[in-house]
C-alpha positions in Angstrom: -63.6 -78.6 -107.4 -62.5 -80.5 -110.8 -58.8 -79.2 -110.3 -58.9 -80.3 -106.7 -60.1 -83.8 -108.0 -57.6 -83.9 -110.7 -54.7 -83.1 -108.2 -55.9 -85.8 -106.0 -56.1 -88.4 -108.8 -52.6 -87.4 -110.2 -51.3 -87.5 -106.6 -52.5 -91.2 -106.1 -51.5 -92.3 -109.6 -47.9 -90.8 -108.8 -47.5 -92.6 -105.5 -49.0 -95.8 -107.2 -46.4 -95.7 -110.2 -43.2 -94.4 -108.4 -42.6 -97.8 -106.5 -42.9 -99.5 -109.8 -39.9 -97.8 -111.3 -37.2 -100.4 -110.7 -33.9 -98.9 -110.1 -31.3 -101.7 -109.0 -34.0 -103.9 -107.8 -35.8 -101.3 -105.7 -39.4 -102.0 -107.0 -38.9 -105.6 -105.7 -37.6 -104.5 -102.3 -40.4 -102.0 -101.9 -42.9 -104.6 -102.9 -41.6 -107.2 -100.5 -41.4 -104.7 -97.6 -45.1 -103.4 -98.0 -46.2 -107.1 -98.2 -44.8 -107.8 -94.8 -46.3 -104.5 -93.6 -49.6 -105.7 -94.7 -49.2 -109.2 -93.4 -48.2 -107.7 -90.0 -50.7 -105.2 -89.8 -53.6 -107.6 -90.4 -52.2 -109.6 -87.4 -51.8 -106.7 -85.1 -54.1 -106.3 -82.0 -54.1 -103.8 -79.3 -52.2 -106.2 -77.0 -48.4 -106.6 -77.8 -48.3 -110.1 -76.6 -51.5 -111.0 -78.8 -49.8 -109.6 -81.5 -46.6 -111.5 -81.0 -48.7 -114.7 -80.7 -50.6 -114.0 -83.8 -47.5 -113.6 -85.8 -45.9 -116.6 -84.2 -48.9 -118.8 -85.3 -48.8 -117.3 -88.7 -45.2 -118.1 -89.4 -45.7 -121.7 -87.8 -48.7 -122.5 -90.0 -47.4 -120.8 -93.3 -43.8 -122.2 -93.1 -43.1 -125.8 -93.1 -39.9 -127.0 -91.5 -37.3 -128.8 -93.5 -35.7 -132.1 -92.4 -31.9 -131.9 -92.7 -31.9 -135.2 -94.6 -34.1 -133.8 -97.3 -32.2 -132.1 -100.3 -34.6 -129.0 -100.8 -32.8 -126.1 -102.1 -32.7 -123.1 -100.0 -31.9 -119.3 -100.6 -30.8 -116.9 -98.0 -31.3 -113.7 -100.2 -34.4 -112.5 -98.2 -37.3 -113.4 -95.9 -39.8 -112.9 -98.6 -38.6 -115.6 -100.9 -38.7 -117.9 -98.0 -42.3 -117.0 -97.0 -43.5 -117.3 -100.4 -42.0 -120.8 -100.8 -43.6 -121.7 -97.6 -40.6 -123.8 -96.1 -37.3 -123.3 -94.6 -34.9 -124.2 -92.0 -34.8 -122.8 -88.4 -32.9 -119.7 -89.3 -35.1 -118.8 -92.3 -38.3 -119.3 -90.5 -36.9 -117.0 -87.6 -35.9 -114.4 -90.1 -39.5 -114.3 -91.5 -40.9 -114.1 -88.1 -38.5 -111.2 -87.4 -39.4 -109.3 -90.3 -42.9 -109.5 -89.6 -42.5 -108.4 -85.9 -40.3 -105.5 -87.3 -43.1 -104.0 -89.1 -45.2 -103.6 -85.9 -42.5 -102.2 -83.8 -40.8 -105.1 -81.9 -37.1 -105.7 -81.4 -35.7 -108.9 -82.3 -32.5 -111.0 -82.5 -31.5 -114.3 -83.7 -29.9 -116.7 -81.3 -27.6 -119.7 -81.9 -27.6 -122.8 -79.7 -26.4 -126.3 -80.5 -26.9 -127.0 -84.0 -30.2 -124.8 -84.1 -31.3 -121.1 -84.3 -34.3 -119.4 -82.8 -35.6 -116.1 -82.1 -35.7 -113.7 -79.1 -38.2 -110.9 -78.9 -38.3 -107.9 -76.5 -41.5 -107.8 -74.7 -42.1 -105.6 -71.5 -38.1 -105.3 -71.3 -37.7 -109.0 -71.4 -36.1 -111.0 -74.3 -38.7 -113.9 -74.8 -37.8 -117.2 -76.5 -39.7 -117.8 -79.5 -38.9 -121.0 -82.0 -41.2 -120.8 -85.0 -39.4 -124.2 -86.5 -40.6 -126.3 -83.6 -43.6 -124.2 -82.8 -42.5 -123.7 -79.5 -42.5 -120.9 -76.7 -41.6 -121.2 -73.1 -43.4 -120.4 -69.9 -42.8 -120.4 -66.1 -45.7 -119.8 -63.7 -47.9 -118.9 -66.7 -45.5 -116.1 -67.8 -43.2 -116.0 -70.8 -39.5 -116.7 -70.1 -36.1 -116.0 -71.6 -33.2 -118.2 -71.9 -31.4 -116.9 -68.8 -34.4 -118.4 -66.8 -34.7 -121.4 -68.9 -34.5 -124.9 -67.0 -35.5 -127.9 -68.8 -35.1 -129.9 -65.6 -38.3 -128.2 -64.2 -41.2 -130.2 -65.8 -43.5 -127.1 -65.2 -41.1 -124.7 -67.0 -41.3 -126.7 -70.4 -44.5 -126.1 -72.5 -45.4 -125.6 -76.1 -47.9 -122.9 -76.7 -50.3 -125.1 -78.4 -51.2 -127.0 -75.4 -48.4 -129.3 -74.1 -48.9 -128.3 -70.6 -48.0 -131.9 -68.8 -45.2 -133.0 -71.1 -43.6 -136.3 -70.1 -41.0 -138.5 -71.9 -43.4 -140.6 -73.6 -45.5 -137.9 -75.0 -42.7 -135.7 -76.2 -38.9 -136.0 -76.6 -37.9 -133.8 -73.8 -34.2 -135.1 -73.7 -33.9 -133.7 -77.4 -34.7 -130.3 -76.6 -32.4 -130.4 -73.4 -29.5 -130.8 -75.6 -30.5 -128.2 -78.3 -31.2 -125.2 -75.9 -27.8 -125.1 -74.4 -25.5 -122.2 -75.4 -22.9 -122.9 -78.1 -20.2 -120.4 -76.8 -18.5 -120.3 -80.1 -21.9 -119.4 -82.0 -23.5 -117.5 -79.2 -23.5 -113.6 -79.3 -25.7 -111.0 -78.2 -27.9 -111.4 -81.3 -27.0 -110.8 -84.9 -28.7 -107.7 -85.7 -26.2 -106.7 -88.5 -26.5 -110.0 -90.1 -30.3 -109.5 -89.8 -30.0 -106.3 -91.6 -27.7 -107.9 -94.2 -30.2 -110.6 -95.0 -32.8 -108.0 -95.6 -30.3 -106.3 -98.2 -30.4 -102.8 -96.4 -28.8 -99.6 -97.4 -29.9 -96.1 -97.1 -32.0 -96.0 -100.2 -33.9 -99.0 -99.2 -34.4 -97.8 -95.8 -36.1 -94.8 -97.4 -38.2 -96.9 -99.5 -39.1 -99.1 -96.5 -40.3 -96.1 -94.6 -42.2 -94.6 -97.7 -44.1 -98.0 -97.8 -44.9 -97.8 -94.1 -46.2 -94.3 -94.5 -48.3 -95.2 -97.6 -49.8 -98.2 -96.0 -50.8 -96.2 -92.7 -52.3 -93.6 -94.8 -54.3 -95.6 -97.2 -54.2 -99.3 -96.2 -55.8 -101.6 -98.7 -56.9 -98.9 -100.7 -53.3 -98.4 -101.7 -52.0 -102.0 -101.3 -54.6 -104.0 -103.7 -54.1 -102.0 -106.8 -50.3 -101.5 -106.2 -50.0 -105.4 -105.7 -52.0 -106.0 -108.8 -49.8 -103.7 -110.9 -46.5 -105.0 -109.5 -47.6 -108.7 -110.1 -48.6 -107.8 -113.6 -45.4 -106.0 -114.6 -43.0 -108.0 -112.3 -44.5 -111.4 -112.1 -41.1 -112.8 -111.0 -39.3 -113.2 -108.0 -36.2 -111.4 -107.1 -34.3 -114.7 -107.9 -35.6 -114.4 -111.5 -38.1 -117.2 -111.7 -35.8 -119.9 -110.5 -38.6 -122.3 -109.8 -36.2 -125.2 -109.0 -35.9 -123.4 -105.4 -39.4 -124.9 -104.7 -38.6 -128.3 -105.9 -37.6 -131.4 -104.0 -35.4 -133.4 -106.3 -35.2 -136.4 -104.1 -39.0 -136.9 -104.1 -40.2 -135.6 -107.5 -39.2 -136.9 -110.9 -37.8 -134.3 -113.4 -40.5 -135.2 -115.8 -43.1 -133.9 -113.1 -41.5 -130.4 -113.1 -42.1 -128.3 -116.1 -39.4 -125.9 -116.9 -41.6 -123.4 -118.6 -41.8 -120.5 -116.1 -45.2 -119.6 -117.1 -46.5 -122.2 -115.0 -44.3 -121.1 -111.9 -45.5 -117.6 -112.4 -49.1 -118.5 -112.2 -48.5 -120.3 -108.8 -46.3 -117.4 -107.6 -48.9 -115.0 -108.2 -51.4 -117.0 -106.4 -49.0 -117.3 -103.4 -48.6 -113.7 -103.2 -52.5 -113.2 -103.3 -52.9 -116.1 -100.5 -50.2 -114.5 -98.4 -51.9 -110.9 -98.4 -55.1 -112.4 -97.7 -56.7 -111.9 -100.8 -58.3 -115.5 -100.9 -60.6 -115.3 -104.0 -57.9 -113.9 -106.1 -55.6 -116.6 -104.9 -58.0 -119.2 -105.6 -58.4 -118.1 -109.3 -54.6 -118.4 -109.9 -54.4 -121.5 -108.0 -57.0 -123.0 -110.1 -55.3 -121.9 -113.3 -52.1 -123.2 -112.1 -53.4 -126.6 -111.4 -55.5 -126.9 -114.6 -52.7 -125.9 -116.9 -50.3 -128.5 -116.1 -52.2 -131.4 -114.1 -50.1 -133.9 -112.5 -47.2 -131.7 -111.9 -45.4 -130.2 -108.8 -47.2 -126.9 -109.3 -50.5 -128.6 -109.5 -49.8 -130.3 -106.2 -48.5 -127.2 -104.5 -51.8 -125.6 -106.0 -54.2 -128.1 -104.5 -52.6 -128.1 -101.1 -53.0 -124.3 -100.6 -56.3 -124.3 -102.4 -57.5 -127.0 -99.7 -56.1 -124.3 -96.9 -58.2 -121.5 -98.4 -61.3 -123.8 -98.6 -60.7 -124.9 -94.8 -60.6 -121.2 -94.0 -63.9 -120.5 -95.9 -65.5 -123.4 -94.1 -65.9 -125.4 -97.3 -64.6 -128.7 -95.6 -65.9 -131.1 -98.5 -64.0 -129.0 -101.2 -60.8 -129.0 -98.9 -60.9 -132.9 -98.5 -61.6 -133.4 -102.1 -58.6 -131.7 -103.1 -56.3 -133.1 -100.2 -57.2 -136.7 -101.4 -55.8 -135.8 -104.8 -52.5 -135.2 -103.7 -49.8 -137.8 -104.1 -48.3 -139.3 -101.1 -44.7 -138.4 -102.1 -45.7 -134.8 -102.0 -43.1 -133.2 -99.6 -45.8 -131.6 -97.4 -47.8 -135.0 -97.0 -47.6 -134.7 -93.2 -49.4 -131.4 -93.4 -51.8 -132.8 -96.0 -52.7 -135.7 -93.4 -53.3 -132.7 -90.9 -55.6 -130.7 -92.7 -57.6 -133.6 -93.6 -57.8 -134.5 -89.9 -58.9 -130.7 -89.2 -61.5 -131.0 -92.0 -63.2 -134.3 -90.7 -63.0 -132.6 -87.1 -65.2 -129.9 -88.4 -67.6 -132.2 -90.1 -67.6 -134.2 -86.7 -66.3 -137.2 -88.0 -64.0 -138.0 -85.2 -63.0 -141.3 -86.3 -61.5 -140.3 -89.5 -60.0 -137.0 -87.8 -58.3 -139.3 -85.3 -56.7 -141.3 -88.3 -55.3 -138.6 -90.2 -54.1 -136.8 -87.3 -52.3 -139.8 -86.2 -50.4 -140.5 -89.3 -49.4 -136.9 -89.5 -46.1 -135.8 -88.0 -47.3 -132.3 -87.4 -46.7 -131.4 -83.7 -50.1 -129.6 -83.5 -51.9 -132.9 -84.6 -50.6 -134.5 -81.2 -52.3 -131.5 -79.3 -55.7 -132.0 -81.0 -55.4 -135.8 -80.5 -54.6 -135.1 -76.7 -57.9 -133.2 -76.6 -60.1 -135.7 -78.4 -58.9 -138.8 -76.4 
């Protein structure tokens, strides 16, 4: 019996340690892929369309859109970096969306239209339009449609998933989307699958590592993932872009004096983000608090308060969430979402007057949906 117990312990320790041996970035790749697997499995349901919608909403609410006029540095190395930062342009958000869908067996491809990119997902042998950047999917007769069926001139064909079922020009700029969702024959293709694989840094070794991670997660779930993540973040508390904290910083809106170049502050925030994304909320709160208190009034402190407020909202601690949101400077790049979450918190506290005020000044598309329901 002791011998069997020893073999089991040795086996578990071996599979825990092997992925931490970093050969040509293999450990970073393995961690990224198993994290995506963990996120996708948490969002998976028995119904494929429900799974699709869960992942769609996850990307929409965890990745902020970037205005082309704002000089935020972006990296196209891998979808993991984009997700940890929590913002990106349309193609980056689509790549994150496609990575998560890939982990639960969906086929997906990227589509280019007029100065815009969105995803198409194969569901029931039909390629469905999904645009996480604008938070839009499209219906006709209560069914999801593909681009071949797309017709903006039919009012009923246009709706966003979050509730715009009777859009008119006053409530939403339909003309803007009519111009966007037109094929650009120069950029259009049958999807850019090869480009997607390149974006994910694939080769034969990494394909093996990805499948190995899927097997381990399917066998052991969080019993494996949690101690593995703890070890990885302790040993490799760095991104695959070697702690380039500048990639998170909006130089237009923040002064250099607000951004500490000591990467220890960035590492603390980075660890918190990873725990947050993997739904380990209490661990995330601990590191967000450390990040906030270590260098107060900094960019990382504001980022930490923003994400802590989201966790408190999810934990139904609405007063604590509002308290943090009130401390965030108006020049914070995610300020529109700060107001959005203030509105949500006050709505939960049944203070409709304050809720409407903050939802009104937020530019988040879902704010307008909630206001429509309140009015």
